[in-house]
C-alpha positions as CSV (number, residue, x, y, z in Angstrom):
1,M,0.0,0.0,0.0
2,L,1.2,3.5,-0.8
3,S,2.0,5.8,2.1
4,E,0.2,9.1,2.4
5,N,3.2,11.0,1.0
6,E,3.4,8.6,-2.0
7,V,-0.3,9.1,-2.7
8,M,0.3,12.9,-2.7
9,Q,3.3,12.5,-5.1
10,E,1.1,10.4,-7.5
11,L,-1.6,13.1,-7.3
12,F,0.9,15.9,-8.1
13,K,2.3,13.8,-11.1
14,L,-1.2,13.5,-12.5
15,E,-1.8,17.2,-12.0
16,K,1.3,18.0,-14.0
17,A,0.4,15.6,-16.8
18,Y,-2.9,17.3,-17.5
19,V,-2.0,20.9,-16.8
20,N,-2.7,22.2,-20.3
21,M,-6.1,20.6,-20.9
22,E,-8.6,22.8,-22.7
23,K,-11.6,23.9,-20.6
24,V,-15.0,25.1,-21.7
25,P,-16.3,28.5,-20.7
26,G,-18.1,28.3,-17.3
27,A,-16.1,25.2,-16.3
28,R,-16.7,24.4,-12.6
29,S,-14.6,24.2,-9.5
30,I,-14.9,21.0,-7.5
31,Y,-13.9,19.6,-4.1
32,L,-12.9,16.0,-4.4
33,A,-14.0,14.2,-1.2
34,H,-11.8,11.1,-1.0
35,S,-10.0,8.8,1.4
36,W,-6.6,7.2,1.2
37,W,-6.4,4.7,4.1
38,T,-6.8,1.5,2.1
39,D,-5.6,0.3,-1.3
40,T,-9.2,0.4,-2.6
41,Q,-9.6,4.1,-1.5
42,I,-6.2,5.0,-3.0
43,D,-7.1,3.4,-6.3
44,A,-10.5,5.1,-6.4
45,T,-8.9,8.5,-5.5
46,L,-6.1,8.3,-8.2
47,A,-8.5,7.0,-10.9
48,T,-11.2,9.6,-10.2
49,Y,-8.7,12.4,-10.0
50,E,-7.1,11.5,-13.3
51,S,-10.6,11.3,-15.0
52,L,-11.6,14.6,-13.6
53,L,-8.4,16.2,-14.8
54,K,-9.4,15.1,-18.4
55,N,-12.9,16.7,-18.1
56,P,-13.2,20.0,-20.0
57,T,-16.2,21.1,-17.8
58,I,-13.9,21.3,-14.7
59,A,-11.6,24.3,-14.2
60,H,-10.2,23.5,-10.8
61,I,-10.1,20.5,-8.5
62,H,-9.4,20.9,-4.8
63,V,-7.9,17.7,-3.4
64,P,-7.6,17.8,0.4
65,L,-4.6,15.5,0.6
66,M,-2.7,17.9,-1.7
67,H,-3.5,20.8,0.7
68,Q,-2.5,19.6,4.1
69,Y,-1.9,22.2,6.8
70,K,1.7,23.3,6.5
71,G,2.2,20.7,3.8
72,M,2.4,17.9,6.4
73,A,0.7,14.6,5.8
74,F,-0.5,12.5,8.6
75,T,1.6,9.3,9.0
76,E,1.3,6.9,11.9
77,D,4.7,5.4,11.4
78,G,6.5,8.6,10.3
79,D,8.0,11.7,11.8
80,F,4.8,13.7,11.8
81,K,2.0,13.0,14.3
82,P,-1.1,15.2,14.0
83,D,-1.8,17.6,16.9
84,F,-4.7,19.8,17.8
85,E,-3.4,22.7,15.7
86,W,-2.9,20.6,12.6
87,A,-6.3,18.9,13.0
88,T,-8.2,22.2,13.5
89,M,-6.5,24.0,10.6
90,T,-7.0,21.0,8.3
91,Y,-10.7,20.8,9.2
92,K,-11.1,24.6,8.6
93,A,-9.3,24.5,5.3
94,D,-11.4,21.6,4.1
95,I,-14.7,23.4,5.1
96,R,-13.4,26.6,3.4
97,A,-12.6,24.7,0.2
98,I,-16.0,23.1,0.1
99,D,-17.6,26.6,0.5
100,N,-15.4,27.9,-2.3
101,S,-16.2,25.1,-4.7
102,D,-19.2,24.9,-7.1
103,L,-19.9,21.2,-6.3
104,I,-18.5,18.1,-4.7
105,V,-17.3,14.9,-6.3
106,A,-16.9,12.0,-3.8
107,T,-15.2,8.7,-4.2
108,Y,-17.1,6.0,-2.3
109,P,-15.6,2.5,-2.5
110,A,-18.4,0.2,-1.2
111,D,-16.0,-2.0,0.8
112,A,-14.1,0.9,2.4
113,P,-16.4,3.9,3.3
114,D,-14.9,6.7,5.4
115,M,-16.6,8.7,8.1
116,G,-14.6,11.8,7.4
117,E,-15.7,11.8,3.8
118,A,-19.3,11.2,4.9
119,V,-19.0,14.5,6.9
120,E,-17.7,16.3,3.9
121,I,-20.6,15.0,1.8
122,G,-23.1,15.9,4.5
123,Y,-21.7,19.4,4.9
124,A,-21.9,19.9,1.1
125,I,-25.5,18.8,1.0
126,G,-26.3,21.0,4.0
127,T,-24.9,24.0,2.1
128,N,-26.8,23.2,-1.0
129,K,-23.8,22.1,-3.1
130,P,-24.5,19.5,-5.8
131,V,-22.9,16.2,-4.9
132,V,-21.8,13.7,-7.6
133,M,-20.8,10.3,-6.2
134,G,-18.4,7.8,-7.6
135,Y,-19.7,4.4,-6.2
136,Y,-17.0,1.8,-6.7
137,G,-17.2,-1.9,-6.0
138,D,-20.3,-4.1,-5.3
139,I,-22.8,-1.8,-3.7
140,N,-25.3,-4.6,-3.4
141,K,-22.9,-6.8,-1.5
142,N,-21.7,-3.7,0.6
143,P,-24.8,-1.5,0.9
144,V,-24.4,2.2,1.1
145,N,-25.8,4.1,4.0
146,L,-29.1,5.9,3.0
147,M,-27.8,9.2,4.3
148,V,-25.0,9.1,1.8
149,S,-26.8,7.5,-1.1
150,F,-29.9,9.7,-1.0
151,G,-27.9,12.9,-0.6
152,A,-26.2,12.6,-4.0
153,D,-27.6,14.4,-7.0
154,A,-26.0,12.0,-9.4
155,Y,-23.5,9.2,-9.5
156,V,-21.2,7.0,-11.6
157,Y,-20.0,3.4,-11.1
158,N,-16.7,3.7,-12.9
159,P,-14.1,6.5,-12.4
160,E,-13.5,6.7,-16.2
161,E,-17.1,8.1,-16.5
162,F,-16.0,11.3,-14.8
163,A,-13.8,12.2,-17.9
164,S,-17.0,12.8,-19.9
165,F,-19.5,13.7,-17.2
166,D,-21.2,17.0,-17.9
167,F,-20.7,19.1,-14.7
168,L,-22.3,22.2,-16.3
169,D,-25.7,20.4,-16.5
170,I,-25.8,17.8,-13.8
171,E,-28.7,15.4,-14.5
172,S,-30.2,14.1,-11.3
173,K,-30.1,10.3,-10.9
174,A,-31.8,8.3,-8.2
175,F,-29.7,5.8,-6.3
176,E,-30.4,2.3,-7.5
177,G,-28.2,0.1,-5.2
178,K,-28.9,-1.6,-1.9
179,I,-29.0,0.7,1.1
180,I,-28.7,0.3,4.9
């Protein structure tokens, strides 16, 4: 499994690879709600980010992991251990980034949901931001919590679908998987 710093480096490489992509007038700013604690989450994050970078209807993507407070990533086995200041400032920066974004895209691996990401999704819904979910994995074998599934405005099942998703005209789509 990649470390948090390695995931950050992969995200920065992807960003550089797609820096000159053409964007359409009115392209949107998004907040990418994602997790990076398991291989499944890391794979979903990297695949979703790469597809979003290819999308001409997206002008800017805020990726929380790429904007850690003081540039420090949390690592349990490394030199940096999060403290109250880091946690507070990271939380505030994420909330501000959601407020500054036009909409939220969230990765949601069915076998590895994350409570922090659920809070970001809930906050976005509470502030009337559109939420587009990327549900990955078997959502019938691993049902999605109804609070997360019903809050999304639209969703995809494959990260590659985000490359051509029209974020200028988000078509509502009712959740069709198993819920808990």
